[in-house]
NULOPA-809542 format. One record per residue (C-alpha): residue number from 0; y, z, x. Coordinates in steps of 0.2 Angstrom, whole numbers, plus 2048, in hexadecimal, padded with zeros to 3 digits. Example, Ala and Ser with C-alpha at 12.3 -4.5 7.8 and 13.67 -1.06 7.14 Angstrom:
// NULOPA-809542
0, 7EA, 827, 83E
1, 7FB, 824, 844
This chain:
// NULOPA-809542
0, AF1, B57, D20
1, AEB, B67, D2A
2, AE0, B6B, D1B
3, AD7, B5A, D1D
4, AE0, B51, D0E
5, AE1, B3E, D10
6, AF2, B36, D12
7, AEF, B2B, D03
8, AED, B3B, CF8
9, AFD, B43, CFE
10, B0C, B3B, CF5
11, B1E, B40, CF9
12, B2D, B3E, CED
13, B3C, B3B, CF8
14, B48, B2D, CF4
15, B4C, B21, D02
16, B3F, B28, D0E
17, B32, B1F, D19
18, B20, B26, D19
19, B1F, B37, D21
20, B10, B3A, D2C
21, B08, B2C, D24
22, B0B, B32, D12
23, B14, B26, D07
24, B25, B2B, CFF
25, B2A, B26, CED
26, B3B, B25, CE6
27, B38, B30, CD6
28, B2C, B38, CCB
29, B2A, B29, CC1
30, B26, B1E, CD0
31, B16, B28, CD4
32, B07, B1C, CD2
33, AFC, B29, CCA
34, AFA, B3A, CC3
35, AFA, B48, CD0
36, AEF, B57, CD0
37, AFD, B62, CD7
38, B0F, B5F, CD8
39, B19, B6B, CE4
40, B2B, B6B, CDF
41, B36, B71, CEE
42, B47, B6E, CE6
43, B54, B7B, CE2
44, B55, B82, CD1
45, B63, B77, CCB
46, B59, B67, CCD
47, B48, B6D, CC9
48, B49, B6C, CB5
49, B4D, B59, CB6
50, B3D, B56, CC1
51, B32, B5F, CB4
52, B39, B55, CA6
53, B34, B45, CAF
54, B23, B4C, CB3
55, B20, B4F, CA1
56, B27, B3F, C9B
57, B1C, B35, CA7
58, B0D, B40, CA7
59, B0D, B40, CBA
60, B05, B51, CBE
61, AF8, B5D, CB8
62, B00, B6C, CC0
63, B10, B70, CC8
64, B15, B7D, CD6
65, B27, B83, CD5
66, B2E, B8A, CE5
67, B40, B8D, CDF
68, B45, B9E, CD8
69, B53, BA1, CCC
70, B4D, B95, CBF
71, B4C, BA2, CB1
72, B5E, BA8, CB4
73, B66, B99, CAC
74, B61, B98, C99
75, B64, B85, C99
76, B59, B82, CA7
77, B4B, B8D, CA0
78, B4C, B84, C8F
79, B4A, B73, C98
80, B3B, B7A, CA1
81, B33, B81, C91
82, B36, B70, C89
83, B2C, B67, C97
84, B1E, B74, C95
85, B1D, B72, C82
86, B17, B60, C85
87, B07, B68, C8D
88, B05, B5B, C9A
89, B05, B68, CA9
90, B05, B7A, CAE
91, B11, B83, CB9
92, B0E, B8F, CC7
93, B1E, B99, CCB
94, B2D, B97, CCE
95, B33, BA1, CDC
96, B22, BA0, CE5
97, B18, B9A, CF4
98, B0B, B93, CE8
99, AF8, B93, CEB
100, AEB, B93, CF8
101, ADA, B8E, CF3
102, ACB, B8E, CFF
103, AC0, B84, CF4
104, ACD, B77, CF2
105, AD2, B78, D04
106, AE4, B78, CFE
107, AF3, B83, D00
108, B06, B80, CFD
109, B0D, B8E, D08
110, B15, B81, D14
111, B17, B8E, D22
112, B12, B87, D34
113, B01, B8D, D39
114, B09, B94, D49
115, B12, BA0, D3E
116, B05, BA3, D31
117, AF3, B9E, D37
118, AE8, B9D, D28
119, AD8, BA7, D29
120, AC9, B9B, D2D
121, ABB, BA8, D2B
122, AB7, BB9, D23
123, AB2, BBE, D12
124, AB7, BB3, D04
125, AB2, BBE, CF5
126, AC3, BC4, CF1
127, AD3, BBC, CEA
128, AE6, BC1, CEA
129, AF2, BBF, CDC
130, B04, BC3, CE0
131, B15, BC1, CD8
132, B1C, BC2, CE9
133, B17, BB3, CF5
134, B1C, BBD, D04
135, B11, BCC, CFF
136, B02, BC0, CFD
137, B04, BB8, D0E
138, B07, BC8, D17
139, AF8, BD0, D10
140, AED, BC1, D14
141, AF4, BC1, D26
142, AF1, BD3, D29
143, ADF, BD4, D21
144, AD4, BCE, D30
145, AC2, BCA, D2B
146, AC7, BC5, D1A
147, ACB, BB3, D14
148, AD0, BB4, D01
149, AC8, BA7, CF7
150, AD8, BA5, CED
151, AEA, BAB, CF2
152, AF5, BA9, CE3
153, B08, BAB, CE4
154, B0C, BAB, CD1
155, B1F, BAE, CD3
156, B2A, BAF, CC3
157, B1B, BAA, CB8
158, B25, B9D, CAE
159, B15, B96, CA8
160, B05, B9D, CB0
161, B04, BB0, CB1
162, AFB, BBD, CBB
163, AF0, BBF, CAB
164, AEC, BAD, CAA
165, AE6, BAD, CBC
166, ADC, BBD, CBA
167, AD4, BB6, CAA
168, ACE, BA7, CB4
169, AC8, BB0, CC4
170, ABF, BBE, CB9
171, AB1, BB1, CB7
172, AB0, BAC, CC9
173, A9F, BB2, CCE
174, AA3, BB1, CE0
175, AB1, BBE, CDF
176, AAE, BD0, CE1
177, AC0, BD6, CE3
178, AD1, BD1, CDE
179, AE1, BD8, CE5
180, AF1, BD7, CD9
181, B03, BDA, CDE
182, B0B, BDC, CCE
183, B1E, BDE, CCB
184, B1D, BDD, CB8
185, B16, BD4, CA9
186, B1C, BC5, CA0
187, B1D, BCA, C8D
188, B0C, BCA, C85
189, B03, BC8, C96
190, AFE, BDA, C97
191, AEF, BD8, C8B
192, AE8, BC9, C94
193, AE9, BD2, CA4
194, AE0, BE2, C9E
195, AD2, BD7, C96
196, AD0, BCD, CA5
197, ACF, BDC, CB1
198, AC3, BE5, CA5
199, AB7, BD5, CA5
200, AB8, BD4, CB8
201, AB4, BE6, CBA
202, AA6, BE6, CAE
203, A9D, BD9, CB8
204, A9F, BE4, CC8
205, AAF, BDE, CCF
206, ABE, BE9, CD5
207, AD0, BE7, CD2
208, ADD, BEE, CDE
209, AEF, BEE, CD8
210, AFF, BF2, CE0
211, B0C, BF4, CD2
212, B1E, BF3, CD8
213, B2C, BFB, CCF
214, B27, C0D, CD1
215, B38, C14, CD0
216, B48, C0F, CC7
217, B4F, C06, CD7
218, B3E, BFD, CD9
219, B3F, BF7, CC7
220, B50, BF1, CCA
221, B4A, BE7, CD9
222, B3C, BE0, CCF
223, B48, BDA, CC2
224, B52, BD1, CCF
225, B43, BC9, CD8
226, B38, BC2, CCA
227, B40, BC7, CBA
228, B30, BD0, CB4
229, B2F, BDE, CA7
230, B2C, BEC, CB4
231, B28, BF9, CA6
232, B24, C0B, CA9
233, B1A, C0D, CB9
234, B0F, C1C, CB3
235, B0B, C13, CA3
236, B06, C03, CAB
237, AFB, C0D, CB8
238, AF2, C16, CAA
239, AEF, C06, CA0
240, AE9, BFC, CAF
241, ADE, C0B, CB5
242, AD6, C0C, CA3
243, ACF, BFB, CA5
244, AC8, BFD, CB7
245, AD6, BF9, CC3
246, ADB, C04, CD1
247, AEE, C05, CD4
248, AF1, C08, CE6
249, B00, C13, CEC
250, B05, C09, CFB
251, B03, BF8, D03
252, AF8, C00, D10
253, AED, C07, D03
254, AEC, BF7, CFA
255, AE7, BEE, D09
256, ADA, BFB, D0E
257, AD2, BFC, CFC
258, AD1, BE9, CFB
259, AC8, BE8, D0C
260, ABC, BF5, D07
261, AB9, BED, CF6
262, AB5, BDC, CFF
263, AAA, BE3, D0D
264, AA1, BF0, D03
265, A9F, BE5, CF3
266, A8C, BE7, CF4
267, A8C, BFA, CF6
268, A8E, C07, CE8
269, A96, C16, CF1
270, A99, C20, CE1
271, A94, C32, CE6
272, A8E, C2C, CF7
273, A8F, C39, D05
274, A97, C35, D15
275, A92, C37, D27
276, AA0, C36, D34
277, A9F, C33, D47
278, AAC, C32, D54
279, AAD, C34, D67
280, ABD, C3E, D65
281, ABE, C50, D5F
282, ACF, C4E, D56
283, AC8, C40, D4B
284, AB9, C4B, D45
285, AC6, C58, D40
286, AD0, C4A, D37
287, AC1, C45, D2D
288, AC0, C56, D26
289, AD3, C56, D22
290, AD4, C46, D1A
291, AC4, C41, D11
292, ACA, C49, D01
293, ABC, C49, CF4
294, AB0, C3F, CFF
295, AA1, C4B, D03
296, A9A, C4D, D15
297, A87, C4C, D14
298, A7D, C5B, D19
299, A6E, C55, D23
300, A5D, C5C, D22
301, A54, C63, D31
302, A4A, C53, D35
303, A59, C48, D35
304, A62, C55, D40
305, A54, C55, D4C
306, A54, C42, D4D
307, A67, C42, D51
308, A64, C50, D5D
309, A57, C46, D67
310, A64, C38, D69
311, A71, C44, D70
312, A64, C4B, D7C
313, A5F, C3A, D82
314, A71, C37, D87
315, A74, C48, D8E
316, A80, C4C, D80
317, A77, C5B, D79
318, A7F, C67, D86
319, A90, C61, D80
320, A8E, C61, D6D
321, A82, C65, D5F
322, A7E, C5B, D50
323, A8B, C5D, D42
324, A94, C52, D35
325, AA0, C4B, D3B
326, A96, C48, D4B
327, AA1, C49, D5B
328, A98, C3D, D68
329, AA5, C41, D75
330, AAC, C33, D81
331, A9C, C34, D8A
332, A92, C2B, D7D
333, A8E, C19, D82
334, A8C, C0A, D76
335, A7A, C0C, D76
336, A7C, C1E, D70
337, A87, C18, D62
338, A7A, C0B, D5D
339, A6C, C18, D5C
340, A76, C24, D52
341, A7B, C17, D46
342, A69, C10, D44
343, A63, C22, D41
344, A70, C25, D34
345, A6B, C15, D2C
346, A5A, C1C, D2A
347, A5F, C2C, D22
348, A5F, C2B, D0F
349, A6B, C39, D0D
350, A79, C30, D16
351, A82, C25, D09
352, A90, C1E, D14
353, A95, C1F, D26
354, AA6, C20, D2F
355, AA5, C1C, D41
356, AB5, C1F, D4A
357, AB8, C19, D5C
358, AC5, C1E, D68
359, AC2, C0F, D74
360, AC9, C15, D85
361, AB9, C1D, D8B
362, AB1, C14, D9A
363, AA0, C17, D92
364, AA3, C0A, D84
365, AA6, BF8, D86
366, AB6, BF5, D7B
367, AC0, BE8, D85
368, ABE, BD5, D84
369, ABA, BD4, D97
370, AAC, BE1, D94
371, AA5, BD7, D86
372, AA3, BC8, D91
373, A9A, BD3, D9E
374, A8F, BDC, D92
375, A7E, BD7, D8B
376, A7F, BD3, D79
377, A75, BE3, D73
378, A82, BED, D7D
379, A91, BE7, D73
380, A92, BF3, D64
381, A9A, BE6, D58
382, A8D, BD9, D5C
383, A7F, BE6, D5B
384, A84, BEA, D4A
385, A85, BD8, D45
386, A73, BD5, D4B
387, A6D, BE6, D44
388, A77, BE7, D34
389, A78, BF8, D2C
390, A70, BFA, D1B
391, A7D, C06, D14
392, A90, C05, D14
393, A98, C08, D25
394, AAB, C07, D2A
395, AB2, C07, D3B
396, AC2, C0F, D42
397, AC9, C0A, D53
398, AD8, C15, D57
399, AE1, C0B, D64
400, AEF, BFF, D68
401, AF0, BEC, D67
402, AE6, BEA, D77
403, AD6, BEE, D6C
404, ADA, BE2, D5E
405, ACC, BD7, D63
406, AC0, BE5, D63
407, AC5, BEA, D51
408, AC4, BD7, D4C
409, AB2, BD6, D53
410, AAD, BE3, D47
411, AB6, BDB, D39
412, AAF, BCA, D3C
413, A9E, BD1, D3C
414, AA0, BD9, D2A
415, AA6, BEA, D2D
416, AB7, BF1, D26
417, AC2, BF8, D34
418, AD0, C04, D34
419, ADD, C08, D42
420, ADD, C1B, D3F
421, AD0, C27, D39
422, ADC, C30, D2C
423, AE0, C1F, D24
424, ACE, C1B, D23
425, ACA, C2C, D1B
426, AD8, C2A, D0E
427, AD1, C19, D0A
428, ABF, C1F, D08
429, AC5, C2D, CFD
430, ACF, C22, CF1
431, AC1, C14, CF1
432, AB3, C20, CED
433, ABD, C28, CDF
434, ABF, C16, CD8
435, AAD, C13, CD9
436, AA9, C23, CD1
437, AB5, C1F, CC3
438, AAE, C0D, CC1
439, A9C, C15, CBF
440, AA2, C1F, CB1
441, AAD, C12, CA8
């Protein structure tokens, strides 16, 4: 109902019940008046197979989402489910899943109160998440501000539809630029379909970020207990996925960061691009040098240095610092100084990408919500960048506590990827550019 469905299009199977919130209840599957697009089965494992048998016999659903786990642990139950599937009347997502969120269909089956899990209403939709863990998929969606995945698919135990099936379908979606996959293991024979789909998507310019669970013996044992997948040898799977153009992340944090960059920077080619870094804190400039890895810092020509030097002089910073890369603007730089430096960098052809890292405590910058209300629009850095979008890839870092979450979110909502520490940003940029370089040679 929150998604805008009409009450007459929501049918509930619950024997002996009166209408719930205006939605009519029915005694059984057979009593349903018409075929459903989606049937969400929220029963325990013991009762689920009989329901599926009735769905097949009466042809009452095109697709079924199974919430219950443990269906594959009982051979008799599994055989009954396979017999229902053999009739080819419907497809199954799950079991042991939260199901699917589809922005185009205005539909989700997560059934978590919005007070606990507010669904994103805005942000980039050029990405999808496919996860064997429902919890993983909603945690990532909740933490990735500025992104609103077009599809968020919890595939669960893959009794029928597999990760490979979903990748095969999404690979042809022209609106998608990035797909994030949480993979515990493959169903038998699904590895080939997965590789072919990734290769097809990457060939068209997309990016696939994978987190593969089961990296250790203990992890593989946990995978077996969670989704009964074939976890396989971790290094072998990493090699196979990498060969067809997927990037396998080393941590959940890295998965999230790489997916964010793949979405926000979908229209930029950063392969071999050289970076210019800016901060208002000396320790962050040092950190850029320590953590950028293989990312090259651009060496500016004399004219470009002169342009930046003029800006420093205008704001009386030239007695404090000299033009260098990374550039330390010091806490004395106001928003307008940042704006002029960023615009100057946007006009310097040598600069391929920019990392702007802000420690927001300085009184010279307007970084708190009350300061935004008092400021003219062109004095608020996030809004200025929205009104004067950079023509090259820029990422922002705001290293501060939760009191500055709204400041971070303003950059995100205006189309700029944001990190909460400069070392994390540098590591992500290093990994992302290495991936871009690899794809350019693939």
